[in-house]
C-alpha positions in Angstrom: 0.0 0.0 0.0 1.3 3.5 -0.8 -0.1 7.0 -0.4 0.1 9.6 -3.2 -1.2 13.2 -3.5 -2.6 14.2 -6.8 -2.8 18.0 -7.5 -4.7 19.8 -10.3 -5.8 23.2 -11.4 -7.8 23.0 -14.6 -8.9 25.4 -17.3 -11.6 26.9 -15.0 -8.7 28.3 -13.0 -10.8 28.3 -9.8 -7.9 27.2 -7.6 -6.0 24.1 -6.5 -7.5 20.6 -5.9 -5.4 18.1 -3.9 -6.5 14.5 -3.4 -4.8 11.9 -1.1 -5.1 8.5 -2.8 -4.3 5.1 -1.4 -3.1 2.6 -3.9 -2.9 -1.1 -2.9 -2.4 -3.3 -6.0 -5.3 -2.7 -8.3 -7.4 -1.1 -5.6 -7.6 2.7 -5.1 -9.3 4.7 -2.3 -9.6 8.4 -1.8 -8.4 9.1 1.8 -8.9 12.9 1.8 -9.2 16.0 -0.4 -8.7 19.7 -0.2 -9.5 22.7 -2.4 -7.9 26.2 -2.1 -8.9 29.2 -4.2 -6.2 31.1 -5.8 -5.5 34.5 -4.1 -7.2 37.3 -6.0 -3.9 38.8 -7.1 -2.7 35.6 -8.6 -6.0 34.8 -10.2 -6.2 38.2 -11.9 -2.7 37.8 -13.4 -3.4 34.3 -14.4 -6.6 35.1 -16.2 -4.9 37.9 -18.1 -2.1 35.6 -19.2 -4.5 32.9 -20.4 -7.1 35.1 -22.0 -4.4 37.3 -23.7 -1.2 35.2 -24.0 0.5 37.9 -26.1 0.5 40.1 -23.0 2.3 37.5 -20.8 5.9 38.5 -20.8 8.7 36.5 -19.3 8.7 38.3 -16.0 5.0 37.6 -15.5 5.3 34.0 -16.4 8.3 33.5 -14.2 6.6 35.1 -11.2 3.4 33.2 -11.8 5.3 29.9 -12.1 6.7 30.4 -8.5 3.5 31.8 -7.0 1.4 29.0 -8.3 4.0 26.5 -7.1 3.6 28.1 -3.6 -0.2 27.8 -3.9 0.1 24.1 -4.7 2.5 23.6 -1.8 0.2 25.3 0.7 -2.7 23.1 -0.5 -0.7 19.9 -0.1 0.4 20.9 3.4 -3.1 21.8 4.3 -4.3 18.4 3.1 -1.6 16.6 5.2 -2.7 18.6 8.3 -6.4 17.8 7.7 -5.8 14.1 7.2 -3.2 13.7 10.0 -0.8 12.1 7.5 2.9 12.9 7.8 4.9 14.0 4.7 7.2 11.0 5.1 4.2 8.7 4.7 3.5 10.0 1.2 5.4 8.3 -1.6 5.0 11.2 -4.1 3.0 14.1 -5.2 1.7 14.1 -8.8 1.3 17.8 -9.9 -0.3 18.7 -13.1 0.3 22.4 -12.6 -1.7 25.1 -14.3 -2.0 25.1 -18.1 -1.5 28.6 -19.6 -1.2 27.6 -23.2 -1.8 24.4 -25.2 -0.8 24.4 -28.9 -0.7 20.8 -30.1 -1.6 21.9 -33.7 0.7 24.9 -34.1 3.8 24.7 -36.5 6.0 24.2 -33.4 3.8 22.1 -31.2 4.0 22.8 -27.4 2.0 22.8 -24.2 2.9 24.9 -21.2 2.0 24.2 -17.5 3.3 26.4 -14.7 3.5 25.8 -10.9 7.2 25.2 -10.2 7.6 21.6 -8.9 10.9 22.5 -7.3 9.0 24.8 -5.0 6.4 22.1 -4.1 9.2 19.6 -3.4 11.1 22.1 -1.2 8.1 23.2 0.8 6.4 19.8 1.4 9.5 17.6 1.5 8.0 14.9 -0.7 9.1 13.8 -4.2 7.1 15.5 -6.9 6.3 14.1 -10.3 5.3 16.8 -12.8 5.4 17.9 -16.4 3.2 15.0 -17.5 2.1 16.3 -20.9 5.2 17.2 -22.9 6.6 13.6 -23.4 3.4 12.5 -25.1 3.5 15.6 -27.2 7.1 14.9 -28.2 6.0 11.4 -29.2 3.5 13.0 -31.7 0.5 13.0 -29.4 -1.9 15.7 -28.3 -0.8 15.5 -24.7 -4.4 15.4 -23.8 -6.6 14.1 -22.4 -4.5 12.2 -19.8 -7.4 11.0 -17.5 -8.6 8.1 -19.6 -6.1 5.8 -18.0 -7.5 6.6 -14.6 -11.1 6.4 -15.8 -10.4 2.9 -17.1 -9.0 1.8 -13.8 -11.8 3.4 -11.7 -14.9 3.1 -13.8 -14.7 0.5 -16.5 -16.9 -2.6 -16.4 -16.3 -5.7 -18.5 -19.2 -6.3 -20.9 -20.7 -2.8 -20.5 -20.2 0.3 -22.7 -19.6 3.3 -20.5 -18.4 6.9 -20.8 -16.8 9.3 -18.4 -17.3 13.0 -19.1 -15.1 15.5 -17.4 -16.6 19.0 -17.6 -14.1 21.5 -16.4 -13.2 24.6 -18.3 -13.0 22.3 -21.3 -15.1 19.2 -21.8 -13.6 15.8 -22.5 -14.9 12.3 -22.8 -13.5 8.8 -22.2 -15.3 6.0 -24.0 -14.9 2.7 -22.2 -15.9 0.0 -24.6 -17.5 -3.3 -23.5 -14.5 -5.2 -24.9 -12.0 -3.1 -22.9 -11.1 -0.6 -25.6 -10.5 3.0 -24.6 -10.9 6.2 -26.6 -11.0 9.8 -25.4 -10.6 13.4 -26.6 -11.7 17.0 -25.8 -15.2 17.7 -27.0 -14.9 21.5 -26.8 -16.0 24.1 -24.2 -17.1 22.9 -20.8 -17.6 25.7 -18.3 -15.0 28.1 -19.7 -17.3 30.2 -22.0 -20.1 30.2 -19.4 -17.7 31.3 -16.7 -16.2 34.1 -18.8 -19.6 35.4 -19.9 -21.1 35.6 -16.4 -17.9 37.2 -15.1 -18.1 39.9 -17.7 -21.8 40.5 -17.3 -22.4 39.9 -13.6 -19.0 39.9 -12.0 -19.5 36.4 -10.8 -16.8 33.7 -11.3 -19.3 31.0 -12.3 -23.0 30.3 -12.8 -23.9 29.0 -9.4 -26.5 26.2 -9.8 -26.9 27.2 -13.4 -29.4 29.9 -12.4 -28.2 32.4 -15.0 -28.5 29.8 -17.8 -31.9 28.7 -16.6 -33.1 32.4 -16.7 -32.6 32.6 -20.4 -33.7 30.9 -23.6 -31.5 29.2 -26.1 -31.0 31.3 -29.2 -31.1 28.7 -32.0 -29.4 30.8 -34.7 -26.5 31.7 -32.4 -26.2 28.0 -31.3 -25.9 26.9 -34.9 -23.3 29.6 -35.5 -21.3 28.4 -32.5 -21.6 24.7 -33.6 -20.0 25.6 -37.0 -16.6 25.9 -35.3 -14.2 23.8 -37.2 -12.9 22.1 -34.1 -16.1 20.2 -33.6 -15.7 18.4 -36.9 -12.1 17.4 -36.5 -11.5 13.7 -36.1 -9.9 12.4 -32.8 -7.3 12.4 -31.4 -7.8 16.1 -30.7 -7.5 18.5 -27.8 -8.2 22.2 -27.2 -8.3 24.9 -24.6 -8.9 28.5 -23.8 -6.6 29.5 -26.6 -9.5 28.7 -28.9 -12.7 28.9 -26.8 -12.5 32.3 -25.1 -14.3 35.6 -25.1 -12.6 36.8 -28.3 -14.0 33.7 -30.1 -17.4 34.3 -28.6 -17.4 38.0 -29.4 -16.7 37.2 -33.1 -19.6 34.8 -33.2 -21.9 37.4 -31.5 -21.1 40.0 -34.2 -24.3 41.0 -35.9 -26.5 38.9 -33.5 -29.0 40.7 -31.2 -29.4 38.6 -28.0 -29.7 39.2 -24.3 -27.0 38.3 -21.9 -29.2 35.7 -20.2 -30.0 34.1 -23.6 -26.3 34.0 -24.4 -25.6 32.1 -21.2 -28.4 29.7 -21.9 -27.1 29.1 -25.4 -23.5 28.5 -24.1 -24.9 25.9 -21.7 -26.7 24.2 -24.6 -23.5 24.4 -26.6 -21.6 22.4 -24.0 -24.4 19.9 -23.6 -24.9 19.5 -27.4 -21.2 19.2 -28.3 -20.8 16.5 -25.6 -24.0 14.6 -26.3 -23.3 14.4 -30.0 -20.1 12.5 -29.3 -21.7 10.2 -26.7 -24.7 9.4 -29.0 -22.4 8.5 -31.8 -20.4 6.1 -29.5 -23.6 4.5 -28.2 -22.7 4.9 -24.5 -25.5 3.7 -22.3 -24.1 4.7 -18.9 -22.5 8.1 -18.5 -20.6 9.3 -15.5 -20.0 13.1 -15.1 -17.1 14.6 -13.1 -15.6 18.1 -12.8 -17.4 21.3 -12.0 -20.1 20.7 -14.6 -21.5 18.0 -12.4 -22.6 20.7 -9.9 -24.6 22.7 -12.6 -28.2 21.3 -12.5 -29.1 23.2 -15.6 -26.3 21.6 -17.6 -27.0 18.2 -16.1 -30.6 18.5 -17.1 -29.7 19.5 -20.7 -27.3 16.6 -21.0 -30.1 14.2 -19.8 -32.5 15.6 -22.4 -29.9 15.3 -25.1 -29.1 11.7 -24.2 -32.5 10.1 -23.8 -31.2 6.5 -24.2 -28.5 6.8 -21.6 -28.3 6.9 -17.8 -26.5 10.2 -16.8 -25.2 10.6 -13.3 -22.3 11.9 -11.3 -19.2 9.7 -10.6 -20.2 9.8 -7.0 -22.5 6.8 -7.6 -19.4 4.9 -8.7 -17.5 5.8 -5.5 -15.5 8.9 -6.3 -16.8 12.4 -5.9 -16.8 14.4 -9.1 -14.5 17.1 -7.7 -11.9 14.4 -6.7 -11.5 12.5 -10.0 -8.8 14.6 -11.7 -6.7 14.9 -8.5 -6.9 11.2 -8.0 -5.9 10.7 -11.6 -2.7 12.6 -11.2 -1.9 10.7 -8.1 -2.2 7.5 -10.2 0.0 9.0 -12.9 2.7 9.7 -10.3 2.5 6.1 -9.2 2.9 4.9 -12.8 5.8 7.2 -13.4 7.8 6.0 -10.4 7.1 2.4 -11.4 8.4 3.2 -14.9 5.0 2.3 -16.4 3.3 4.2 -19.3 0.8 6.9 -18.4 -0.6 7.6 -21.8 -2.9 5.7 -24.1 -1.7 6.1 -27.7 -5.2 5.4 -29.0 -6.4 8.5 -27.0 -3.6 11.0 -27.6 -2.3 9.9 -30.9 1.3 9.4 -29.6 3.6 7.0 -31.5 3.5 4.6 -28.6 3.3 4.0 -24.8 5.5 6.4 -22.8 6.4 7.0 -19.2 5.2 10.5 -18.5 6.6 13.2 -16.2 9.8 14.1 -14.4 10.7 13.5 -10.8 11.8 16.3 -8.4 13.3 15.0 -5.2 11.8 16.0 -1.9 13.6 15.6 1.4 17.2 14.1 1.4 17.2 11.1 3.7 20.9 10.1 3.5 24.2 11.0 1.9 
């Protein structure tokens, strides 16, 4: 048996999630979890860097790298204190960091996550495994999504076709075939457009309980315009992020369209539901598990249920893992795989040339000379 901490901050940029995962052979159990919001000063700088990458100079990226590393370290230390687990009992921390730019289809392909793992290792005194994405990218893959390997271990059932949908800032799906096959890819926007729109119009960071979406009506012409985005028609493997689905993209689509702010929000909610449901329907998934922040949006969950009349749609909680803990637990598992020199990618998902051990190890406390 070994304990790992998995840490994640997704495209929603709402803060740091840390999960303490116990791994004993093929069995996994969440032993504790903690969330910490980013301090307002960090969040404002981070949003600016992600929404307007051209404005993010080296000084800004360098300082954010350290500040986010410190935020991750504080969250890990808080989790250890809450659970009563000593740092020496933790085999390693798997840290995804914070994505600021993901360009797998640019002429020079790259992905960039910040949150200095050296800072985390120094403050917590535990080995840190980080930089999970770039090896898959170097092998020709999309470097995303990385969670299907955890979804397979946690949610697959022999003889039953299932799907796991993570709705963070970006939506992504894992298709778990009845014969054991695994596919997965980013479907498009999850919460990112809804979050950005309500922040601009109401000063609120997210649409609590989907109330703003529920107050409006779907604008069909706008929805069809949004669904014409080229990304939706691309074949998998594929991945995306805020570098595409952002306010500038939405503003361009809104040009010449007269629609209320509430109706835009309702339409963005329907866009997320429709873009996800189309993929699930095509795959024939009959049981769908939802994780990520979208699982807490009743309006979005309702729309997904309507769009998938032949499937059972429910939170991953019914399968034993709370929806807000899935990604953190996934990066704990990826750290475990890295230390065991086992592959963390699934080439059929990312498009990489083959199986690869992901991540680099940053040593924690020195135990002997």
